[in-house]
C-alpha positions as CSV (number, residue, x, y, z in Angstrom):
1,M,72.2,-9.8,-3.1
2,E,68.7,-11.1,-3.3
3,T,67.8,-14.1,-5.3
4,E,65.2,-12.1,-7.4
5,E,67.9,-9.6,-8.3
6,V,70.3,-12.4,-9.3
7,L,67.6,-14.0,-11.5
8,K,66.8,-10.7,-13.1
9,I,70.5,-10.1,-14.0
10,L,71.0,-13.6,-15.2
11,S,67.9,-13.4,-17.5
12,N,69.5,-10.3,-19.2
13,Y,73.2,-10.8,-18.5
14,K,74.3,-9.5,-21.9
15,N,72.9,-6.1,-21.1
16,S,74.0,-6.1,-17.5
17,S,76.8,-3.8,-16.2
18,N,80.2,-5.1,-15.2
19,K,79.3,-4.4,-11.5
20,E,76.1,-6.4,-11.8
21,L,78.0,-9.3,-13.4
22,T,80.7,-9.1,-10.7
23,D,78.0,-9.2,-8.0
24,V,76.3,-12.2,-9.6
25,L,79.6,-14.0,-10.0
26,G,80.3,-13.5,-6.3
27,F,76.8,-14.7,-5.4
28,L,77.1,-17.8,-7.6
29,E,80.6,-18.7,-6.3
30,Q,79.3,-18.5,-2.7
31,D,76.2,-20.5,-3.6
32,F,78.3,-23.1,-5.4
33,N,80.8,-23.5,-2.5
34,K,78.0,-23.8,0.1
35,T,76.2,-26.4,-2.0
36,K,79.4,-28.3,-2.6
37,D,80.2,-28.3,1.2
38,L,76.6,-29.5,2.0
39,L,76.9,-32.3,-0.5
40,I,80.2,-33.5,0.9
41,K,78.7,-33.4,4.5
42,L,75.6,-35.2,3.3
43,T,77.6,-37.8,1.5
44,K,79.7,-38.5,4.6
45,H,76.6,-38.7,6.7
46,L,75.0,-41.1,4.2
47,D,78.1,-43.3,4.2
48,I,78.1,-43.5,8.0
49,T,74.4,-44.2,8.1
50,E,74.8,-47.0,5.5
51,N,77.7,-48.6,7.4
52,S,75.9,-48.4,10.7
53,Y,72.8,-50.0,9.1
54,N,74.8,-52.8,7.5
55,K,76.6,-53.6,10.8
56,C,73.3,-53.7,12.7
57,F,71.6,-55.7,10.0
58,E,74.5,-58.3,9.9
59,E,74.3,-58.7,13.6
60,Y,70.5,-59.1,13.4
61,K,70.8,-61.7,10.7
62,K,73.4,-63.7,12.8
63,R,71.1,-63.6,15.8
64,M,68.1,-64.7,13.7
65,N,70.0,-67.7,12.2
66,N,71.2,-68.8,15.7
67,G,67.8,-68.4,17.4
């Protein structure tokens, strides 16, 4: 299902057929799940990046204070 078609149905959902609503519901469910999975992956990546940065920065600070 194309995005344009989904938007068209959503803008007039009260007059859409059951088939159109079912198709849009399936599209939205897939989009929701893909977006949720991406957010989870990005959150994990962000956490790893932050932890790595903090470790390196702490080591850098230690070296700068001893130098």
